[in-house]
N, CA, C and O atoms as a Maestro MAE file, in Angstrom:
{
 s_m_m2io_version
 :::
 2.0.0
}

f_m_ct {
 s_m_title
 :::
 protein
 m_atom[292] {
  # First column is atom index #
  i_m_mmod_type
  r_m_x_coord
  r_m_y_coord
  r_m_z_coord
  i_m_residue_number
  s_m_chain_name
  s_m_pdb_residue_name
  s_m_pdb_atom_name
  i_m_atomic_number
  :::
  1 25 8.703 -13.940 7.979 1 A "UNK " " N  " 7
  2 3 7.264 -13.017 7.378 1 A "UNK " " CA " 6
  3 2 6.702 -12.323 6.573 1 A "UNK " " C  " 6
  4 15 7.141 -11.289 6.069 1 A "UNK " " O  " 8
  5 25 5.678 -12.836 6.384 2 A "UNK " " N  " 7
  6 3 5.398 -12.487 4.371 2 A "UNK " " CA " 6
  7 2 4.781 -11.186 4.628 2 A "UNK " " C  " 6
  8 15 3.878 -10.856 5.398 2 A "UNK " " O  " 8
  9 25 5.562 -10.464 3.711 3 A "UNK " " N  " 7
  10 3 5.314 -8.816 3.316 3 A "UNK " " CA " 6
  11 2 3.727 -9.373 2.693 3 A "UNK " " C  " 6
  12 15 3.193 -10.402 2.281 3 A "UNK " " O  " 8
  13 25 3.433 -7.997 2.935 4 A "UNK " " N  " 7
  14 3 1.912 -7.829 2.245 4 A "UNK " " CA " 6
  15 2 1.853 -5.746 1.875 4 A "UNK " " C  " 6
  16 15 2.348 -4.778 2.452 4 A "UNK " " O  " 8
  17 25 1.034 -5.907 0.724 5 A "UNK " " N  " 7
  18 3 1.234 -4.460 0.004 5 A "UNK " " CA " 6
  19 2 0.015 -3.774 0.448 5 A "UNK " " C  " 6
  20 15 -0.981 -4.497 0.401 5 A "UNK " " O  " 8
  21 25 -0.211 -2.394 0.930 6 A "UNK " " N  " 7
  22 3 -1.676 -1.851 1.189 6 A "UNK " " CA " 6
  23 2 -1.704 -0.588 -0.149 6 A "UNK " " C  " 6
  24 15 -0.897 0.324 -0.328 6 A "UNK " " O  " 8
  25 25 -2.464 -0.807 -0.644 7 A "UNK " " N  " 7
  26 3 -2.730 -0.199 -1.829 7 A "UNK " " CA " 6
  27 2 -3.933 0.635 -1.773 7 A "UNK " " C  " 6
  28 15 -4.878 0.302 -1.060 7 A "UNK " " O  " 8
  29 25 -3.951 1.534 -2.373 8 A "UNK " " N  " 7
  30 3 -5.093 2.839 -1.712 8 A "UNK " " CA " 6
  31 2 -5.241 2.574 -3.039 8 A "UNK " " C  " 6
  32 15 -4.381 2.572 -3.920 8 A "UNK " " O  " 8
  33 25 -6.707 2.292 -3.121 9 A "UNK " " N  " 7
  34 3 -7.887 2.283 -4.618 9 A "UNK " " CA " 6
  35 2 -8.940 3.383 -4.771 9 A "UNK " " C  " 6
  36 15 -9.300 4.067 -3.813 9 A "UNK " " O  " 8
  37 25 -9.400 3.523 -5.960 10 A "UNK " " N  " 7
  38 3 -10.598 4.777 -5.774 10 A "UNK " " CA " 6
  39 2 -10.104 5.597 -6.234 10 A "UNK " " C  " 6
  40 15 -9.031 5.442 -6.817 10 A "UNK " " O  " 8
  41 25 -10.790 6.916 -6.125 11 A "UNK " " N  " 7
  42 3 -10.296 8.719 -6.887 11 A "UNK " " CA " 6
  43 2 -9.463 8.803 -6.798 11 A "UNK " " C  " 6
  44 15 -9.124 9.673 -7.600 11 A "UNK " " O  " 8
  45 25 -8.010 8.188 -5.879 12 A "UNK " " N  " 7
  46 3 -6.410 8.711 -6.246 12 A "UNK " " CA " 6
  47 2 -6.163 7.731 -5.739 12 A "UNK " " C  " 6
  48 15 -6.072 7.568 -4.522 12 A "UNK " " O  " 8
  49 25 -5.974 6.685 -6.815 13 A "UNK " " N  " 7
  50 3 -4.964 5.482 -6.224 13 A "UNK " " CA " 6
  51 2 -3.509 5.845 -6.348 13 A "UNK " " C  " 6
  52 15 -2.981 6.526 -7.227 13 A "UNK " " O  " 8
  53 25 -2.945 5.247 -5.277 14 A "UNK " " N  " 7
  54 3 -1.362 4.668 -4.563 14 A "UNK " " CA " 6
  55 2 -0.942 3.659 -4.863 14 A "UNK " " C  " 6
  56 15 -1.934 3.056 -5.269 14 A "UNK " " O  " 8
  57 25 -0.139 3.042 -4.946 15 A "UNK " " N  " 7
  58 3 0.334 1.432 -4.329 15 A "UNK " " CA " 6
  59 2 1.618 1.826 -3.617 15 A "UNK " " C  " 6
  60 15 2.360 2.808 -3.607 15 A "UNK " " O  " 8
  61 25 1.566 0.759 -3.088 16 A "UNK " " N  " 7
  62 3 2.656 0.489 -1.751 16 A "UNK " " CA " 6
  63 2 3.272 -0.333 -2.614 16 A "UNK " " C  " 6
  64 15 3.013 -1.493 -2.936 16 A "UNK " " O  " 8
  65 25 4.197 0.474 -2.980 17 A "UNK " " N  " 7
  66 3 5.544 -0.351 -3.472 17 A "UNK " " CA " 6
  67 2 6.918 -1.135 -2.231 17 A "UNK " " C  " 6
  68 15 7.743 -2.033 -2.400 17 A "UNK " " O  " 8
  69 25 6.671 -0.476 -1.348 18 A "UNK " " N  " 7
  70 3 7.801 -1.288 -0.203 18 A "UNK " " CA " 6
  71 2 6.855 -2.253 0.475 18 A "UNK " " C  " 6
  72 15 7.460 -3.051 1.191 18 A "UNK " " O  " 8
  73 25 6.010 -2.354 0.461 19 A "UNK " " N  " 7
  74 3 5.353 -3.631 1.217 19 A "UNK " " CA " 6
  75 2 5.707 -3.203 3.154 19 A "UNK " " C  " 6
  76 15 6.341 -2.214 3.521 19 A "UNK " " O  " 8
  77 25 5.225 -4.027 3.880 20 A "UNK " " N  " 7
  78 3 4.949 -4.414 5.328 20 A "UNK " " CA " 6
  79 2 5.085 -5.689 5.603 20 A "UNK " " C  " 6
  80 15 4.187 -6.333 5.060 20 A "UNK " " O  " 8
  81 25 5.908 -6.421 6.286 21 A "UNK " " N  " 7
  82 3 5.722 -7.580 6.958 21 A "UNK " " CA " 6
  83 2 4.973 -7.704 8.200 21 A "UNK " " C  " 6
  84 15 4.952 -6.926 9.154 21 A "UNK " " O  " 8
  85 25 4.195 -9.109 7.990 22 A "UNK " " N  " 7
  86 3 2.614 -8.816 9.007 22 A "UNK " " CA " 6
  87 2 3.249 -10.424 8.864 22 A "UNK " " C  " 6
  88 15 3.884 -11.120 8.071 22 A "UNK " " O  " 8
  89 25 2.437 -10.503 10.570 23 A "UNK " " N  " 7
  90 3 2.768 -12.293 11.100 23 A "UNK " " CA " 6
  91 2 1.951 -13.218 10.264 23 A "UNK " " C  " 6
  92 15 2.225 -14.404 10.446 23 A "UNK " " O  " 8
  93 25 1.272 -13.036 9.632 24 A "UNK " " N  " 7
  94 3 -0.300 -13.613 8.695 24 A "UNK " " CA " 6
  95 2 -1.500 -12.773 8.921 24 A "UNK " " C  " 6
  96 15 -1.727 -12.023 9.871 24 A "UNK " " O  " 8
  97 25 -2.420 -13.099 7.607 25 A "UNK " " N  " 7
  98 3 -3.779 -12.683 7.274 25 A "UNK " " CA " 6
  99 2 -4.271 -11.567 8.268 25 A "UNK " " C  " 6
  100 15 -4.265 -10.338 8.205 25 A "UNK " " O  " 8
  101 25 -4.574 -12.204 8.933 26 A "UNK " " N  " 7
  102 3 -4.980 -11.395 10.250 26 A "UNK " " CA " 6
  103 2 -4.519 -9.964 10.496 26 A "UNK " " C  " 6
  104 15 -5.145 -8.904 10.525 26 A "UNK " " O  " 8
  105 25 -2.607 -10.401 10.747 27 A "UNK " " N  " 7
  106 3 -2.832 -9.078 11.122 27 A "UNK " " CA " 6
  107 2 -2.140 -8.270 10.150 27 A "UNK " " C  " 6
  108 15 -1.485 -7.315 10.568 27 A "UNK " " O  " 8
  109 25 -2.190 -8.521 8.866 28 A "UNK " " N  " 7
  110 3 -2.540 -7.936 7.902 28 A "UNK " " CA " 6
  111 2 -3.976 -7.114 7.384 28 A "UNK " " C  " 6
  112 15 -3.877 -6.062 6.752 28 A "UNK " " O  " 8
  113 25 -4.992 -7.570 7.642 29 A "UNK " " N  " 7
  114 3 -6.295 -7.017 8.310 29 A "UNK " " CA " 6
  115 2 -6.360 -5.804 8.986 29 A "UNK " " C  " 6
  116 15 -6.818 -4.740 8.569 29 A "UNK " " O  " 8
  117 25 -5.792 -6.090 10.220 30 A "UNK " " N  " 7
  118 3 -5.695 -5.058 10.907 30 A "UNK " " CA " 6
  119 2 -5.019 -3.878 10.742 30 A "UNK " " C  " 6
  120 15 -5.320 -2.694 10.897 30 A "UNK " " O  " 8
  121 25 -3.918 -4.541 10.351 31 A "UNK " " N  " 7
  122 3 -2.769 -2.863 9.657 31 A "UNK " " CA " 6
  123 2 -3.391 -2.507 8.673 31 A "UNK " " C  " 6
  124 15 -3.218 -1.290 8.596 31 A "UNK " " O  " 8
  125 25 -4.037 -2.851 7.842 32 A "UNK " " N  " 7
  126 3 -4.979 -2.626 6.489 32 A "UNK " " CA " 6
  127 2 -5.871 -1.479 7.305 32 A "UNK " " C  " 6
  128 15 -5.855 -0.292 6.979 32 A "UNK " " O  " 8
  129 25 -6.547 -1.939 8.265 33 A "UNK " " N  " 7
  130 3 -7.741 -1.059 9.109 33 A "UNK " " CA " 6
  131 2 -6.965 0.086 9.785 33 A "UNK " " C  " 6
  132 15 -6.887 1.126 9.131 33 A "UNK " " O  " 8
  133 25 -6.585 0.064 10.569 34 A "UNK " " N  " 7
  134 3 -5.343 1.306 10.731 34 A "UNK " " CA " 6
  135 2 -4.930 2.384 9.598 34 A "UNK " " C  " 6
  136 15 -5.201 3.583 9.664 34 A "UNK " " O  " 8
  137 25 -4.223 1.744 8.539 35 A "UNK " " N  " 7
  138 3 -4.449 2.560 7.555 35 A "UNK " " CA " 6
  139 2 -5.741 3.774 6.941 35 A "UNK " " C  " 6
  140 15 -5.915 4.985 6.812 35 A "UNK " " O  " 8
  141 25 -6.409 2.488 6.706 36 A "UNK " " N  " 7
  142 3 -7.874 3.167 6.532 36 A "UNK " " CA " 6
  143 2 -8.322 4.173 6.870 36 A "UNK " " C  " 6
  144 15 -8.717 5.154 6.240 36 A "UNK " " O  " 8
  145 25 -8.208 3.703 8.944 37 A "UNK " " N  " 7
  146 3 -8.678 4.985 9.622 37 A "UNK " " CA " 6
  147 2 -7.960 5.831 9.527 37 A "UNK " " C  " 6
  148 15 -8.576 6.867 9.778 37 A "UNK " " O  " 8
  149 25 -6.820 6.052 9.268 38 A "UNK " " N  " 7
  150 3 -6.000 7.147 9.721 38 A "UNK " " CA " 6
  151 2 -5.259 7.994 8.360 38 A "UNK " " C  " 6
  152 15 -4.328 8.799 8.389 38 A "UNK " " O  " 8
  153 25 -5.921 7.563 7.376 39 A "UNK " " N  " 7
  154 3 -6.984 8.009 5.895 39 A "UNK " " CA " 6
  155 2 -7.837 9.254 6.223 39 A "UNK " " C  " 6
  156 15 -7.882 10.484 6.248 39 A "UNK " " O  " 8
  157 25 -8.550 7.970 6.484 40 A "UNK " " N  " 7
  158 3 -9.923 8.788 6.994 40 A "UNK " " CA " 6
  159 2 -10.247 9.890 7.755 40 A "UNK " " C  " 6
  160 15 -11.155 10.686 7.512 40 A "UNK " " O  " 8
  161 25 -9.388 9.915 8.793 41 A "UNK " " N  " 7
  162 3 -9.153 10.891 9.719 41 A "UNK " " CA " 6
  163 2 -8.630 12.039 9.664 41 A "UNK " " C  " 6
  164 15 -9.005 13.016 10.312 41 A "UNK " " O  " 8
  165 25 -7.188 11.974 8.417 42 A "UNK " " N  " 7
  166 3 -6.747 13.233 8.585 42 A "UNK " " CA " 6
  167 2 -6.536 13.561 7.335 42 A "UNK " " C  " 6
  168 15 -5.772 14.463 6.991 42 A "UNK " " O  " 8
  169 25 -7.837 12.163 5.830 43 A "UNK " " N  " 7
  170 3 -8.472 13.808 4.908 43 A "UNK " " CA " 6
  171 2 -9.646 12.743 4.857 43 A "UNK " " C  " 6
  172 15 -9.559 11.641 4.315 43 A "UNK " " O  " 8
  173 25 -10.863 13.300 5.572 44 A "UNK " " N  " 7
  174 3 -12.136 12.833 5.534 44 A "UNK " " CA " 6
  175 2 -12.977 12.875 4.789 44 A "UNK " " C  " 6
  176 15 -14.064 12.311 4.663 44 A "UNK " " O  " 8
  177 25 -12.156 13.949 4.007 45 A "UNK " " N  " 7
  178 3 -12.759 14.050 2.335 45 A "UNK " " CA " 6
  179 2 -12.843 13.084 1.297 45 A "UNK " " C  " 6
  180 15 -13.600 13.050 0.326 45 A "UNK " " O  " 8
  181 25 -11.554 11.963 1.811 46 A "UNK " " N  " 7
  182 3 -11.178 10.944 0.883 46 A "UNK " " CA " 6
  183 2 -12.185 9.826 1.182 46 A "UNK " " C  " 6
  184 15 -12.209 8.885 0.389 46 A "UNK " " O  " 8
  185 25 -13.232 9.814 2.499 47 A "UNK " " N  " 7
  186 3 -14.208 8.567 3.161 47 A "UNK " " CA " 6
  187 2 -15.587 9.080 2.379 47 A "UNK " " C  " 6
  188 15 -16.317 10.046 2.601 47 A "UNK " " O  " 8
  189 25 -15.651 7.748 1.101 48 A "UNK " " N  " 7
  190 3 -16.659 7.985 0.219 48 A "UNK " " CA " 6
  191 2 -16.807 6.566 -0.690 48 A "UNK " " C  " 6
  192 15 -15.869 5.819 -0.970 48 A "UNK " " O  " 8
  193 25 -18.003 6.410 -1.020 49 A "UNK " " N  " 7
  194 3 -18.145 4.823 -1.750 49 A "UNK " " CA " 6
  195 2 -16.662 4.589 -2.547 49 A "UNK " " C  " 6
  196 15 -16.121 5.695 -2.545 49 A "UNK " " O  " 8
  197 25 -15.954 3.795 -3.095 50 A "UNK " " N  " 7
  198 3 -14.940 3.458 -3.800 50 A "UNK " " CA " 6
  199 2 -13.469 3.485 -3.334 50 A "UNK " " C  " 6
  200 15 -12.460 2.806 -3.524 50 A "UNK " " O  " 8
  201 25 -13.867 4.747 -2.534 51 A "UNK " " N  " 7
  202 3 -12.246 4.457 -2.015 51 A "UNK " " CA " 6
  203 2 -11.899 3.446 -0.901 51 A "UNK " " C  " 6
  204 15 -12.657 3.309 0.059 51 A "UNK " " O  " 8
  205 25 -11.154 2.983 -0.982 52 A "UNK " " N  " 7
  206 3 -10.671 1.930 -0.371 52 A "UNK " " CA " 6
  207 2 -9.011 1.643 -0.257 52 A "UNK " " C  " 6
  208 15 -8.194 2.291 -0.910 52 A "UNK " " O  " 8
  209 25 -8.496 0.104 1.079 53 A "UNK " " N  " 7
  210 3 -7.206 -0.080 0.941 53 A "UNK " " CA " 6
  211 2 -7.228 -1.426 0.435 53 A "UNK " " C  " 6
  212 15 -7.603 -2.242 1.278 53 A "UNK " " O  " 8
  213 25 -6.983 -1.825 -0.514 54 A "UNK " " N  " 7
  214 3 -6.391 -3.172 -1.156 54 A "UNK " " CA " 6
  215 2 -5.400 -4.321 -0.258 54 A "UNK " " C  " 6
  216 15 -4.254 -4.607 -0.604 54 A "UNK " " O  " 8
  217 25 -5.969 -4.795 0.731 55 A "UNK " " N  " 7
  218 3 -4.502 -5.407 1.512 55 A "UNK " " CA " 6
  219 2 -4.559 -6.693 -0.011 55 A "UNK " " C  " 6
  220 15 -5.551 -7.132 -0.594 55 A "UNK " " O  " 8
  221 25 -3.306 -6.935 -0.216 56 A "UNK " " N  " 7
  222 3 -2.594 -7.607 -1.102 56 A "UNK " " CA " 6
  223 2 -0.999 -8.685 -0.351 56 A "UNK " " C  " 6
  224 15 -0.050 -8.240 0.295 56 A "UNK " " O  " 8
  225 25 -1.210 -9.818 -0.686 57 A "UNK " " N  " 7
  226 3 -0.210 -10.825 -0.339 57 A "UNK " " CA " 6
  227 2 1.148 -10.779 -1.407 57 A "UNK " " C  " 6
  228 15 0.936 -9.908 -2.251 57 A "UNK " " O  " 8
  229 25 2.204 -11.317 -1.576 58 A "UNK " " N  " 7
  230 3 3.641 -11.130 -2.029 58 A "UNK " " CA " 6
  231 2 3.443 -11.768 -3.664 58 A "UNK " " C  " 6
  232 15 4.420 -11.850 -4.409 58 A "UNK " " O  " 8
  233 25 2.309 -12.121 -4.020 59 A "UNK " " N  " 7
  234 3 1.537 -12.838 -5.271 59 A "UNK " " CA " 6
  235 2 0.382 -12.088 -5.815 59 A "UNK " " C  " 6
  236 15 -0.447 -12.486 -6.633 59 A "UNK " " O  " 8
  237 25 0.467 -10.918 -5.218 60 A "UNK " " N  " 7
  238 3 -0.770 -9.800 -5.811 60 A "UNK " " CA " 6
  239 2 -2.165 -10.102 -5.767 60 A "UNK " " C  " 6
  240 15 -3.093 -9.496 -6.303 60 A "UNK " " O  " 8
  241 25 -2.189 -11.514 -4.780 61 A "UNK " " N  " 7
  242 3 -3.747 -11.460 -4.825 61 A "UNK " " CA " 6
  243 2 -4.194 -10.759 -3.676 61 A "UNK " " C  " 6
  244 15 -3.521 -10.728 -2.647 61 A "UNK " " O  " 8
  245 25 -5.767 -9.950 -3.841 62 A "UNK " " N  " 7
  246 3 -6.025 -8.988 -2.891 62 A "UNK " " CA " 6
  247 2 -6.722 -10.269 -2.111 62 A "UNK " " C  " 6
  248 15 -6.940 -11.448 -2.389 62 A "UNK " " O  " 8
  249 25 -6.897 -9.611 -1.262 63 A "UNK " " N  " 7
  250 3 -7.160 -10.426 0.616 63 A "UNK " " CA " 6
  251 2 -8.405 -9.366 0.489 63 A "UNK " " C  " 6
  252 15 -9.241 -9.348 -0.415 63 A "UNK " " O  " 8
  253 25 -8.338 -8.654 1.402 64 A "UNK " " N  " 7
  254 3 -9.298 -7.866 1.720 64 A "UNK " " CA " 6
  255 2 -9.447 -6.230 1.122 64 A "UNK " " C  " 6
  256 15 -8.454 -5.635 0.703 64 A "UNK " " O  " 8
  257 25 -10.602 -5.698 1.140 65 A "UNK " " N  " 7
  258 3 -10.877 -4.503 0.855 65 A "UNK " " CA " 6
  259 2 -11.058 -3.668 2.261 65 A "UNK " " C  " 6
  260 15 -11.706 -4.115 3.208 65 A "UNK " " O  " 8
  261 25 -10.739 -3.054 2.263 66 A "UNK " " N  " 7
  262 3 -11.223 -1.849 3.541 66 A "UNK " " CA " 6
  263 2 -11.825 -0.490 3.227 66 A "UNK " " C  " 6
  264 15 -11.138 0.206 2.479 66 A "UNK " " O  " 8
  265 25 -12.671 -0.112 3.539 67 A "UNK " " N  " 7
  266 3 -12.832 1.160 2.822 67 A "UNK " " CA " 6
  267 2 -12.549 1.909 3.928 67 A "UNK " " C  " 6
  268 15 -12.732 1.516 5.080 67 A "UNK " " O  " 8
  269 25 -12.084 3.035 3.602 68 A "UNK " " N  " 7
  270 3 -11.655 3.964 4.359 68 A "UNK " " CA " 6
  271 2 -12.900 5.010 5.234 68 A "UNK " " C  " 6
  272 15 -13.843 5.668 4.793 68 A "UNK " " O  " 8
  273 25 -12.484 4.833 6.367 69 A "UNK " " N  " 7
  274 3 -13.052 5.260 7.734 69 A "UNK " " CA " 6
  275 2 -12.414 6.701 8.297 69 A "UNK " " C  " 6
  276 15 -11.403 7.361 8.057 69 A "UNK " " O  " 8
  277 25 -13.548 6.815 9.163 70 A "UNK " " N  " 7
  278 3 -12.899 8.142 10.004 70 A "UNK " " CA " 6
  279 2 -13.646 8.107 11.889 70 A "UNK " " C  " 6
  280 15 -14.754 8.298 12.391 70 A "UNK " " O  " 8
  281 25 -12.299 7.758 12.373 71 A "UNK " " N  " 7
  282 3 -12.297 7.415 13.805 71 A "UNK " " CA " 6
  283 2 -12.452 8.632 14.950 71 A "UNK " " C  " 6
  284 15 -12.311 8.713 16.171 71 A "UNK " " O  " 8
  285 25 -12.879 9.666 13.691 72 A "UNK " " N  " 7
  286 3 -13.089 11.435 14.542 72 A "UNK " " CA " 6
  287 2 -14.778 11.840 14.351 72 A "UNK " " C  " 6
  288 15 -15.019 12.984 13.965 72 A "UNK " " O  " 8
  289 25 -15.664 11.122 14.558 73 A "UNK " " N  " 7
  290 3 -17.105 10.728 14.518 73 A "UNK " " CA " 6
  291 2 -17.669 12.303 15.408 73 A "UNK " " C  " 6
  292 15 -18.863 12.485 15.642 73 A "UNK " " O  " 8
  :::
 }
 m_bond[291] {
  # First column is bond index #
  i_m_from
  i_m_to
  i_m_order
  :::
  1 1 2 1
  2 2 3 1
  3 3 4 2
  4 3 5 1
  5 5 6 1
  6 6 7 1
  7 7 8 2
  8 7 9 1
  9 9 10 1
  10 10 11 1
  11 11 12 2
  12 11 13 1
  13 13 14 1
  14 14 15 1
  15 15 16 2
  16 15 17 1
  17 17 18 1
  18 18 19 1
  19 19 20 2
  20 19 21 1
  21 21 22 1
  22 22 23 1
  23 23 24 2
  24 23 25 1
  25 25 26 1
  26 26 27 1
  27 27 28 2
  28 27 29 1
  29 29 30 1
  30 30 31 1
  31 31 32 2
  32 31 33 1
  33 33 34 1
  34 34 35 1
  35 35 36 2
  36 35 37 1
  37 37 38 1
  38 38 39 1
  39 39 40 2
  40 39 41 1
  41 41 42 1
  42 42 43 1
  43 43 44 2
  44 43 45 1
  45 45 46 1
  46 46 47 1
  47 47 48 2
  48 47 49 1
  49 49 50 1
  50 50 51 1
  51 51 52 2
  52 51 53 1
  53 53 54 1
  54 54 55 1
  55 55 56 2
  56 55 57 1
  57 57 58 1
  58 58 59 1
  59 59 60 2
  60 59 61 1
  61 61 62 1
  62 62 63 1
  63 63 64 2
  64 63 65 1
  65 65 66 1
  66 66 67 1
  67 67 68 2
  68 67 69 1
  69 69 70 1
  70 70 71 1
  71 71 72 2
  72 71 73 1
  73 73 74 1
  74 74 75 1
  75 75 76 2
  76 75 77 1
  77 77 78 1
  78 78 79 1
  79 79 80 2
  80 79 81 1
  81 81 82 1
  82 82 83 1
  83 83 84 2
  84 83 85 1
  85 85 86 1
  86 86 87 1
  87 87 88 2
  88 87 89 1
  89 89 90 1
  90 90 91 1
  91 91 92 2
  92 91 93 1
  93 93 94 1
  94 94 95 1
  95 95 96 2
  96 95 97 1
  97 97 98 1
  98 98 99 1
  99 99 100 2
  100 99 101 1
  101 101 102 1
  102 102 103 1
  103 103 104 2
  104 103 105 1
  105 105 106 1
  106 106 107 1
  107 107 108 2
  108 107 109 1
  109 109 110 1
  110 110 111 1
  111 111 112 2
  112 111 113 1
  113 113 114 1
  114 114 115 1
  115 115 116 2
  116 115 117 1
  117 117 118 1
  118 118 119 1
  119 119 120 2
  120 119 121 1
  121 121 122 1
  122 122 123 1
  123 123 124 2
  124 123 125 1
  125 125 126 1
  126 126 127 1
  127 127 128 2
  128 127 129 1
  129 129 130 1
  130 130 131 1
  131 131 132 2
  132 131 133 1
  133 133 134 1
  134 134 135 1
  135 135 136 2
  136 135 137 1
  137 137 138 1
  138 138 139 1
  139 139 140 2
  140 139 141 1
  141 141 142 1
  142 142 143 1
  143 143 144 2
  144 143 145 1
  145 145 146 1
  146 146 147 1
  147 147 148 2
  148 147 149 1
  149 149 150 1
  150 150 151 1
  151 151 152 2
  152 151 153 1
  153 153 154 1
  154 154 155 1
  155 155 156 2
  156 155 157 1
  157 157 158 1
  158 158 159 1
  159 159 160 2
  160 159 161 1
  161 161 162 1
  162 162 163 1
  163 163 164 2
  164 163 165 1
  165 165 166 1
  166 166 167 1
  167 167 168 2
  168 167 169 1
  169 169 170 1
  170 170 171 1
  171 171 172 2
  172 171 173 1
  173 173 174 1
  174 174 175 1
  175 175 176 2
  176 175 177 1
  177 177 178 1
  178 178 179 1
  179 179 180 2
  180 179 181 1
  181 181 182 1
  182 182 183 1
  183 183 184 2
  184 183 185 1
  185 185 186 1
  186 186 187 1
  187 187 188 2
  188 187 189 1
  189 189 190 1
  190 190 191 1
  191 191 192 2
  192 191 193 1
  193 193 194 1
  194 194 195 1
  195 195 196 2
  196 195 197 1
  197 197 198 1
  198 198 199 1
  199 199 200 2
  200 199 201 1
  201 201 202 1
  202 202 203 1
  203 203 204 2
  204 203 205 1
  205 205 206 1
  206 206 207 1
  207 207 208 2
  208 207 209 1
  209 209 210 1
  210 210 211 1
  211 211 212 2
  212 211 213 1
  213 213 214 1
  214 214 215 1
  215 215 216 2
  216 215 217 1
  217 217 218 1
  218 218 219 1
  219 219 220 2
  220 219 221 1
  221 221 222 1
  222 222 223 1
  223 223 224 2
  224 223 225 1
  225 225 226 1
  226 226 227 1
  227 227 228 2
  228 227 229 1
  229 229 230 1
  230 230 231 1
  231 231 232 2
  232 231 233 1
  233 233 234 1
  234 234 235 1
  235 235 236 2
  236 235 237 1
  237 237 238 1
  238 238 239 1
  239 239 240 2
  240 239 241 1
  241 241 242 1
  242 242 243 1
  243 243 244 2
  244 243 245 1
  245 245 246 1
  246 246 247 1
  247 247 248 2
  248 247 249 1
  249 249 250 1
  250 250 251 1
  251 251 252 2
  252 251 253 1
  253 253 254 1
  254 254 255 1
  255 255 256 2
  256 255 257 1
  257 257 258 1
  258 258 259 1
  259 259 260 2
  260 259 261 1
  261 261 262 1
  262 262 263 1
  263 263 264 2
  264 263 265 1
  265 265 266 1
  266 266 267 1
  267 267 268 2
  268 267 269 1
  269 269 270 1
  270 270 271 1
  271 271 272 2
  272 271 273 1
  273 273 274 1
  274 274 275 1
  275 275 276 2
  276 275 277 1
  277 277 278 1
  278 278 279 1
  279 279 280 2
  280 279 281 1
  281 281 282 1
  282 282 283 1
  283 283 284 2
  284 283 285 1
  285 285 286 1
  286 286 287 1
  287 287 288 2
  288 287 289 1
  289 289 290 1
  290 290 291 1
  291 291 292 2
  :::
 }
}
């Protein structure tokens, strides 16, 4: 399985140094959405323009930018 990395970008950047194995790009996008919603729900103050999850492949190419969002509206 390919390894993907899910970096938090924006006000308080955090780099994923471990990564996560995903079946394919779609699976990685889904996992990135899960992370973005979890952060947005647990830390709603982080939901703002410019804060997002950067989904990157093992070659460090950015595949997706997923904005943080809260699921508890």
